[in-house]
Kinemage of the C-alpha trace (Angstrom):
@kinemage 1
@onewidth
@group {chain A} dominant
@subgroup {mainchain}
@vectorlist {calphas} color= white
{ca met a 1} P 21.969 -11.514 81.126
{ca pro a 2} L 19.150 -12.106 78.624
{ca leu a 3} L 19.025 -9.600 75.787
{ca arg a 4} L 15.956 -7.461 75.337
{ca gly a 5} L 14.003 -8.008 72.140
{ca his a 6} L 15.344 -4.923 70.383
{ca leu a 7} L 18.957 -5.916 71.264
{ca leu a 8} L 18.912 -9.289 69.541
{ca pro a 9} L 22.134 -10.020 67.633
{ca ala a 10} L 22.004 -8.644 64.128
{ca val a 11} L 22.129 -12.030 62.401
{ca val a 12} L 19.676 -12.088 59.522
{ca met a 13} L 19.312 -14.715 56.797
{ca leu a 14} L 17.065 -14.112 53.834
{ca leu a 15} L 15.100 -17.225 52.915
{ca gly a 16} L 13.641 -18.435 49.631
{ca ser a 17} L 10.973 -15.824 48.987
{ca pro a 18} L 10.866 -12.047 49.486
{ca gly a 19} L 9.664 -10.956 52.912
{ca trp a 20} L 11.181 -13.886 54.783
{ca ala a 21} L 13.764 -13.228 57.492
{ca trp a 22} L 15.307 -15.305 60.240
{ca val a 23} L 16.859 -14.186 63.488
{ca pro a 24} L 17.921 -16.429 66.403
{ca asn a 25} L 14.822 -18.010 68.000
{ca his a 26} L 12.507 -15.992 65.766
{ca cys a 27} L 10.886 -17.060 62.502
{ca arg a 28} L 9.181 -14.133 60.839
{ca pro a 29} L 7.228 -15.230 57.769
{ca pro a 30} L 5.454 -12.601 55.661
{ca arg a 31} L 1.844 -11.939 56.541
{ca glu a 32} L 0.488 -14.007 53.641
{ca ala a 33} L 2.383 -17.082 54.936
{ca val a 34} L 0.657 -16.939 58.342
{ca cys a 35} L -2.418 -19.158 58.736
{ca asn a 36} L -1.966 -20.747 55.294
{ca phe a 37} L -2.274 -24.420 56.342
{ca met a 38} L 1.484 -24.970 56.118
{ca cys a 39} L 4.032 -25.030 58.939
{ca asp a 40} L 6.613 -22.553 57.661
{ca cys a 41} L 8.438 -22.228 61.002
{ca arg a 42} L 9.897 -24.897 63.273
{ca gly a 43} L 7.233 -25.910 65.772
{ca cys a 44} L 4.563 -24.301 63.570
{ca pro a 45} L 4.093 -21.042 65.551
{ca asp a 46} L 3.001 -19.334 62.322
{ca glu a 47} L -0.123 -21.522 62.354
{ca ala a 48} L -1.026 -21.060 66.037
{ca gln a 49} L -4.410 -19.442 66.763
{ca cys a 50} L -5.453 -19.852 63.132
{ca gly a 51} L -8.804 -21.523 63.724
{ca tyr a 52} L -7.068 -24.845 64.355
{ca his a 53} L -4.187 -26.253 66.404
{ca gly a 54} L -1.092 -25.470 64.381
{ca val a 55} L 0.893 -28.687 64.165
{ca ser a 56} L -0.407 -31.090 61.547
{ca pro a 57} L 0.989 -34.406 62.903
{ca ser a 58} L 1.627 -36.100 59.562
{ca pro a 59} L 1.476 -35.258 55.851
{ca gly a 60} L -2.117 -35.025 54.719
{ca ala a 61} L -3.500 -34.834 58.268
{ca pro a 62} L -6.119 -32.110 58.819
{ca phe a 63} L -5.635 -28.910 60.785
{ca thr a 64} L -8.230 -29.402 63.525
{ca cys a 65} L -9.664 -27.489 66.481
{ca asp a 66} L -11.301 -29.689 69.125
{ca phe a 67} L -11.646 -26.856 71.695
{ca glu a 68} L -9.973 -29.001 74.360
{ca gln a 69} L -7.071 -26.576 74.896
{ca asp a 70} L -8.605 -23.274 73.810
{ca ser a 71} L -10.765 -21.705 71.102
{ca cys a 72} L -7.978 -21.866 68.473
{ca gly a 73} L -8.540 -18.233 67.546
{ca trp a 74} L -12.266 -18.593 66.780
{ca arg a 75} L -14.005 -15.494 68.150
{ca asp a 76} L -17.585 -14.591 68.963
{ca ile a 77} L -18.700 -11.531 66.955
{ca ser a 78} L -22.353 -11.518 68.037
{ca thr a 79} L -23.989 -8.147 68.628
{ca ala a 80} L -26.661 -9.370 71.056
{ca gly a 81} L -26.606 -11.287 74.319
{ca tyr a 82} L -27.081 -14.531 72.404
{ca arg a 83} L -23.397 -15.477 72.098
{ca trp a 84} L -20.867 -18.280 71.568
{ca leu a 85} L -18.576 -19.462 74.357
{ca arg a 86} L -16.274 -22.378 75.042
{ca asp a 87} L -18.205 -24.800 77.222
{ca arg a 88} L -18.581 -28.431 78.278
{ca ala a 89} L -21.504 -30.583 79.322
{ca gly a 90} L -20.134 -31.205 82.801
{ca ala a 91} L -20.201 -27.473 83.565
{ca ser a 92} L -24.008 -27.387 83.427
{ca pro a 93} L -25.367 -30.953 83.717
{ca glu a 94} L -28.968 -29.745 83.756
{ca gly a 95} L -28.565 -27.537 80.680
{ca pro a 96} L -30.286 -28.114 77.334
{ca gly a 97} L -27.063 -28.694 75.342
{ca pro a 98} L -25.315 -31.970 74.449
{ca arg a 99} L -24.533 -34.386 77.269
{ca thr a 100} L -21.044 -35.108 75.893
{ca asp a 101} L -18.607 -33.470 73.518
{ca his a 102} L -17.791 -35.060 70.157
{ca thr a 103} L -14.017 -35.394 70.578
{ca leu a 104} L -13.878 -37.438 73.792
{ca gly a 105} L -17.491 -38.544 74.041
{ca thr a 106} L -17.593 -37.579 77.737
{ca asp a 107} L -18.978 -34.742 79.822
{ca leu a 108} L -15.395 -33.571 80.435
{ca gly a 109} L -14.770 -32.646 76.804
{ca trp a 110} L -15.002 -29.101 75.491
{ca tyr a 111} L -16.871 -27.544 72.568
{ca ala a 112} L -18.155 -24.141 71.417
{ca ala a 113} L -21.797 -23.480 72.273
{ca val a 114} L -24.628 -20.994 72.509
{ca gly a 115} L -27.319 -21.527 75.121
{ca thr a 116} L -30.916 -20.557 75.868
{ca his a 117} L -30.045 -18.426 78.867
{ca arg a 118} L -28.160 -15.901 76.729
{ca gly a 119} L -29.713 -13.295 74.471
{ca arg a 120} L -32.910 -11.738 73.269
{ca glu a 121} L -36.011 -13.343 71.792
{ca thr a 122} L -34.724 -12.902 68.215
{ca ala a 123} L -30.966 -12.888 67.641
{ca thr a 124} L -28.088 -14.426 65.698
{ca ala a 125} L -24.928 -15.736 67.351
{ca ala a 126} L -21.891 -15.662 65.029
{ca leu a 127} L -18.567 -17.450 65.543
{ca arg a 128} L -15.783 -16.265 63.213
{ca ser a 129} L -12.420 -17.778 62.344
{ca pro a 130} L -9.185 -15.783 62.264
{ca val a 131} L -7.925 -14.487 58.925
{ca leu a 132} L -6.776 -17.486 56.845
{ca his a 133} L -4.763 -17.482 53.629
{ca glu a 134} L -4.631 -19.412 50.351
{ca ala a 135} L -6.896 -22.469 50.324
{ca ala a 136} L -6.100 -25.151 47.734
{ca pro a 137} L -8.756 -26.342 45.224
{ca thr a 138} L -9.105 -29.550 47.269
{ca cys a 139} L -9.846 -27.731 50.545
{ca glu a 140} L -12.744 -29.018 52.654
{ca leu a 141} L -14.141 -27.736 55.934
{ca arg a 142} L -15.459 -30.540 58.133
{ca leu a 143} L -17.173 -29.986 61.468
{ca trp a 144} L -19.588 -31.587 63.906
{ca tyr a 145} L -22.623 -29.702 65.191
{ca his a 146} L -25.368 -30.443 67.702
{ca ala a 147} L -28.733 -28.723 67.305
{ca ala a 148} L -31.835 -30.642 68.273
{ca ser a 149} L -34.934 -29.776 66.248
{ca gly a 150} L -36.949 -27.026 67.879
{ca asp a 151} L -33.885 -25.423 69.463
{ca val a 152} L -32.804 -23.143 66.629
{ca ala a 153} L -34.403 -21.518 63.576
{ca glu a 154} L -31.429 -21.632 61.179
{ca leu a 155} L -27.761 -22.627 60.975
{ca arg a 156} L -25.464 -21.007 58.413
{ca leu a 157} L -21.845 -21.361 57.294
{ca glu a 158} L -20.358 -18.453 55.321
{ca leu a 159} L -17.023 -17.635 53.723
{ca thr a 160} L -15.893 -14.027 53.322
{ca his a 161} L -13.227 -13.261 50.724
{ca gly a 162} L -12.530 -9.611 49.990
{ca val a 163} L -15.866 -7.804 49.730
{ca glu a 164} L -17.783 -10.977 48.849
{ca thr a 165} L -19.496 -13.348 51.285
{ca leu a 166} L -20.551 -16.776 49.997
{ca thr a 167} L -23.051 -18.972 51.826
{ca leu a 168} L -21.395 -22.393 51.875
{ca trp a 169} L -24.300 -24.064 53.669
{ca arg a 170} L -27.487 -23.239 55.524
{ca ser a 171} L -30.230 -25.336 57.031
{ca ala a 172} L -33.473 -24.838 58.905
{ca gly a 173} L -33.514 -28.477 60.017
{ca pro a 174} L -34.892 -30.823 61.031
{ca trp a 175} L -31.880 -32.078 62.973
{ca gly a 176} L -31.475 -35.243 64.980
{ca pro a 177} L -30.692 -35.495 68.701
{ca asp a 178} L -27.030 -36.509 68.183
{ca trp a 179} L -23.860 -34.911 66.852
{ca gln a 180} L -24.029 -34.520 63.068
{ca gln a 181} L -21.193 -34.012 60.597
{ca leu a 182} L -21.050 -31.288 57.975
{ca val a 183} L -18.560 -31.498 55.070
{ca val a 184} L -18.320 -28.452 52.781
{ca pro a 185} L -15.755 -27.858 50.002
{ca thr a 186} L -14.400 -24.310 49.912
{ca gly a 187} L -12.670 -24.476 46.534
{ca arg a 188} L -9.567 -22.481 45.633
{ca ile a 189} L -9.341 -19.210 47.560
{ca arg a 190} L -6.654 -16.684 46.706
{ca gly a 191} L -5.470 -14.362 49.440
{ca ala a 192} L -7.114 -13.768 52.802
{ca phe a 193} L -10.504 -15.111 53.891
{ca arg a 194} L -12.609 -15.862 56.982
{ca val a 195} L -15.224 -18.493 57.832
{ca thr a 196} L -18.275 -17.731 59.992
{ca phe a 197} L -20.660 -20.226 61.615
{ca ser a 198} L -23.901 -18.673 62.870
{ca ala a 199} L -27.051 -19.803 64.649
{ca thr a 200} L -30.342 -17.852 64.613
{ca arg a 201} L -33.065 -18.144 67.201
{ca asn a 202} L -36.478 -16.536 67.378
{ca ala a 203} L -39.409 -16.441 69.745
{ca thr a 204} L -40.351 -20.077 69.093
{ca his a 205} L -36.850 -21.597 69.153
{ca arg a 206} L -34.684 -21.892 72.254
{ca gly a 207} L -31.415 -21.557 70.341
{ca thr a 208} L -29.148 -24.208 71.882
{ca val a 209} L -26.321 -25.143 69.459
{ca ala a 210} L -22.878 -26.730 69.928
{ca leu a 211} L -19.895 -26.984 67.569
{ca asp a 212} L -16.894 -29.331 67.830
{ca asp a 213} L -13.943 -30.807 65.891
{ca val a 214} L -13.687 -28.125 63.213
{ca ala a 215} L -11.143 -29.404 60.670
{ca phe a 216} L -9.589 -28.044 57.476
{ca trp a 217} L -8.737 -30.954 55.169
{ca arg a 218} L -6.317 -30.805 52.209
{ca cys a 219} L -6.253 -27.007 52.295
{ca gly a 220} L -2.504 -26.354 51.975
{ca leu a 221} L -0.998 -25.611 48.572
{ca pro a 222} L 2.043 -27.666 47.459
{ca thr a 223} L 5.355 -26.456 48.856
{ca pro a 224} L 8.371 -25.488 46.695
{ca gln a 225} L 10.691 -28.378 45.791
{ca ala a 226} L 14.160 -28.333 44.268
{ca his a 227} L 13.247 -31.298 42.063
{ca cys a 228} L 9.917 -32.907 41.142
{ca pro a 229} L 9.211 -36.636 40.809
{ca leu a 230} L 9.538 -38.026 37.305
{ca gly a 231} L 6.643 -36.934 35.114
{ca his a 232} L 5.398 -34.234 37.469
{ca his a 233} L 5.036 -30.591 36.456
{ca his a 234} L 7.436 -28.087 38.074
{ca cys a 235} L 5.419 -24.928 38.687
{ca arg a 236} L 6.764 -21.434 38.272
{ca asn a 237} L 6.786 -21.109 42.081
{ca glu a 238} L 8.768 -24.402 42.263
{ca ala a 239} L 5.876 -26.482 43.581
{ca cys a 240} L 5.165 -29.880 41.991
{ca val a 241} L 1.802 -31.112 40.708
{ca asp a 242} L 0.627 -34.425 39.233
{ca pro a 243} L 0.191 -34.625 35.445
{ca pro a 244} L -3.644 -35.016 35.673
{ca gln a 245} L -3.771 -31.614 37.421
{ca leu a 246} L -2.351 -29.816 34.377
{ca cys a 247} L -4.818 -27.757 32.337
{ca asp a 248} L -7.824 -28.909 34.378
{ca gly a 249} L -9.187 -25.427 35.086
{ca glu a 250} L -7.959 -25.412 38.710
{ca asp a 251} L -5.064 -23.490 40.209
{ca asn a 252} L -3.204 -26.456 41.704
{ca cys a 253} L 0.234 -24.799 41.692
{ca gly a 254} L -0.945 -21.726 43.590
{ca asp a 255} L 0.293 -19.330 40.896
{ca arg a 256} L -1.828 -20.717 38.015
{ca ser a 257} L 1.291 -21.810 36.125
{ca asp a 258} L -0.270 -25.279 35.686
{ca glu a 259} L -2.888 -23.504 33.551
{ca asp a 260} L -0.375 -21.511 31.466
{ca ala a 261} L -0.596 -21.307 27.711
{ca ala a 262} L 2.618 -23.290 27.176
{ca pro a 263} L 1.623 -26.612 28.808
{ca cys a 264} L -2.003 -26.135 27.764
{ca arg a 265} L -1.461 -25.149 24.131
{ca his a 266} L -3.419 -28.186 22.901
{ca tyr a 267} L -6.419 -27.325 25.096
{ca val a 268} L -9.303 -25.039 24.195
{ca ala a 269} L -11.241 -23.862 27.244
{ca thr a 270} L -14.645 -22.233 27.589
{ca asp a 271} L -15.414 -20.538 30.888
{ca phe a 272} L -18.738 -18.918 29.839
{ca glu a 273} L -17.679 -15.558 31.269
{ca met a 274} L -18.234 -13.731 27.962
{ca gly a 275} L -20.715 -16.112 26.364
{ca leu a 276} L -20.944 -19.667 25.061
{ca gly a 277} L -17.575 -19.562 23.316
{ca leu a 278} L -17.279 -22.505 20.920
{ca trp a 279} L -20.589 -23.932 22.092
{ca asn a 280} L -23.853 -22.985 20.404
{ca his a 281} L -27.424 -24.042 19.665
{ca ser a 282} L -28.202 -23.975 23.358
{ca glu a 283} L -31.602 -25.462 24.140
{ca gly a 284} L -32.862 -25.755 27.712
{ca trp a 285} L -29.786 -24.010 29.157
{ca thr a 286} L -29.248 -20.507 30.487
{ca arg a 287} L -26.009 -18.684 31.138
{ca asn a 288} L -26.267 -17.288 34.632
{ca arg a 289} L -24.448 -16.419 37.832
{ca ser a 290} L -25.205 -16.914 41.514
{ca ala a 291} L -25.212 -13.174 42.345
{ca gly a 292} L -28.161 -11.052 41.267
{ca gly a 293} L -31.302 -12.092 39.476
{ca pro a 294} L -33.477 -15.133 40.192
{ca gly a 295} L -31.605 -18.099 41.544
{ca his a 296} L -32.330 -21.753 42.145
{ca pro a 297} L -31.631 -23.955 45.187
{ca ala a 298} L -29.709 -26.453 43.020
{ca trp a 299} L -27.418 -23.818 41.509
{ca pro a 300} L -23.896 -23.527 42.941
{ca arg a 301} L -22.962 -20.718 45.335
{ca gly a 302} L -20.323 -19.571 42.825
{ca asp a 303} L -18.705 -20.513 39.553
{ca his a 304} L -15.759 -22.880 39.152
{ca thr a 305} L -13.331 -20.526 37.413
{ca trp a 306} L -13.163 -17.818 40.087
{ca asn a 307} L -15.076 -19.449 42.962
{ca ser a 308} L -17.219 -16.315 42.983
{ca ala a 309} L -20.915 -15.484 42.910
{ca gln a 310} L -20.067 -13.027 40.121
{ca gly a 311} L -18.745 -15.798 37.832
{ca ser a 312} L -20.838 -17.312 35.059
{ca phe a 313} L -21.994 -20.878 34.390
{ca leu a 314} L -24.585 -22.744 32.346
{ca ala a 315} L -27.651 -23.957 34.224
{ca ser a 316} L -30.435 -26.202 32.985
{ca val a 317} L -33.878 -24.603 32.816
{ca ala a 318} L -35.497 -27.436 30.862
{ca glu a 319} L -38.654 -29.087 32.113
{ca pro a 320} L -38.118 -32.475 33.841
{ca ser a 321} L -39.298 -34.400 30.773
{ca ala a 322} L -37.485 -32.235 28.206
{ca pro a 323} L -33.819 -32.537 27.165
{ca ala a 324} L -31.268 -29.760 27.680
{ca val a 325} L -28.868 -29.596 24.713
{ca val a 326} L -25.777 -27.529 23.967
{ca ser a 327} L -23.766 -28.243 20.812
{ca ser a 328} L -20.103 -27.887 19.923
{ca pro a 329} L -18.561 -27.227 16.520
{ca glu a 330} L -17.113 -30.167 14.615
{ca phe a 331} L -13.709 -31.150 15.995
{ca gln a 332} L -10.847 -32.764 14.113
{ca ala a 333} L -8.516 -35.038 16.071
{ca ser a 334} L -4.840 -34.314 15.385
{ca ala a 335} L -2.150 -36.883 16.102
{ca pro a 336} L -0.386 -37.593 18.376
{ca his a 337} L -3.025 -36.261 20.791
{ca asn a 338} L -6.220 -38.095 21.592
{ca cys a 339} L -9.360 -35.977 21.513
{ca ser a 340} L -11.350 -35.684 24.752
{ca val a 341} L -13.853 -33.374 26.416
{ca ser a 342} L -13.908 -32.762 30.165
{ca gly a 343} L -15.902 -30.526 32.460
{ca trp a 344} L -16.833 -29.577 36.004
{ca glu a 345} L -20.303 -30.246 37.315
{ca pro a 346} L -21.639 -29.828 40.873
{ca gln a 347} L -24.653 -31.742 42.083
{ca gly a 348} L -27.632 -30.887 39.908
{ca ala a 349} L -27.911 -30.027 36.240
{ca val a 350} L -25.434 -27.156 36.208
{ca leu a 351} L -22.314 -26.650 34.094
{ca pro a 352} L -20.147 -24.171 36.041
{ca ala a 353} L -17.600 -21.829 34.552
{ca gln a 354} L -14.487 -23.451 33.094
{ca ala a 355} L -16.676 -26.513 32.673
{ca leu a 356} L -15.996 -27.601 29.123
{ca arg a 357} L -12.490 -28.173 27.805
{ca arg a 358} L -11.297 -29.767 24.582
{ca leu a 359} L -8.019 -31.593 23.989
{ca cys a 360} L -7.511 -32.368 20.299
């Protein structure tokens, strides 16, 4: 006779990290290991309904939701009648949406959509992911959307982490008549976060939008290894990272041990959080942050150090024909190390936090 759940044999094996337990036919990872872009349990049940289909078929393959089976845990959180639903072109051949999905390219394929027949004159439809955990610095969100010009007033992609919500992307068009791809880097995210895709319509826009093939690329942190390849750095949490990832201002290990003082003792970093640090004689630059105060369309949504709108960076305020200059002190190269300067720069004339590092 099958045993009831609470009568399972008392066979428990503690695994590598605190909070892990195994019982026959049940893998119970701790909460922070669920929806973290890594299959911690056989068959990957810990990644089911995480905004993507759980099993990543091969190393490096993305975690993708194509909406063919279900909604992958994405949920409509709209407060008006203008709402998201799982739909396909063949269900309403006379409707204003796309004639085919993006995955299969046929009218039998599924996607997420909002339509003109739902909602008030002015409303926003919001589609939210489940709670996700621990995105790597290399993480990218790629998706395909369909929104013909004149159908919607604005599209927006947001990331909520703790009490902070960052706008990763927004657009008021114009958009073409076909499926269009959006690729947005998320950066390193510690702990839990959610992603929200929203569409806004008003009295002059019909509001038809579709979303398909939502994929998280290179979002999983490295897994613990007993031994690292020759020359690689063994992190405190037993993960392995490539030598170029050491002391680069990014948390590649997942516990920041690749940025520790010991391996980085020859580096001097300036993150601009408390000022210019070693750098001075700033001309045509301003130390600023994305949150509060006047902003600029070319400025990043957050800094590089903390991936936060509260973090500081240097931004160019020079006129187009004028130079922007920031000077360092005089450096002395010390053998056997070569002297070099590296930094992080998004598109536009902005030096984000943790941008300038010296190795001498």
